[in-house]
N, C-alpha and C positions, 0 to 999 in steps of 0.2 A: 796141657793145661798147668799154668803156674800153680806153686803152693799157695793156699789161703794164709793170709796173716791171721794169727789168734788175737782177737781184739783184747781179750782179757789179760793177756801175758805180754804182749808187744811193747816194745819200747817207743818213745816218742819218735825216734829216728826211723824205726820201722814202719811206723804208721805214716810218717811223713813221705815214705817212699810209694805210697799209694797215690797216684795222681789226685784222685778226688779229695784225699785227705791232707794232701800237702799244705803245711803251715797250721795244721789243726792238732798235730800229734801230741803236743805239750798240753793242750787243753782237754783232749780225750783221757790221757794218763791222769791229770790232775782229777778230772770228774770222776774216774774209776776208783781213785784212792780216796776220794771223800765219799762217794755214794756206793761203792761197791761193784761187783762185776756187772757187764752188760749180759742181759738174758735174751734180749730180742732187738733187731734192727732199729726199731723206732725210738729207741732210748737214745740213740745218737743225736736225735733231732733235739735234745735237751741240752747238749754240749754247746757252749757259746759259739757261735758262728757256723754251726752245722746245718741249721735250719734249710731245708730244700736241697741238701747235698747228698742225700743218701741213696738216690735211685741207682740201681746197678751194683750197689756195694755187696749185695748177697753173694756175687759170684767171687768177691775178692777177699772176704771176712769169714771167719769162723768163730763161734763163741765156746770153743773147747777151753 
């Protein structure tokens, strides 16, 4: 099983390497720096452009 990406510490490039997040890495990092750490998956829906793109990400991301 592939290693999960740590959404609270990953760089934009690391996040862009996840197919469902490709092109959204910068926005995820910007959101995180402005609003703080992600605590649950649904918060990704608040990132511009991510609405409806979070299905299946639980297996790819961790909140460590």
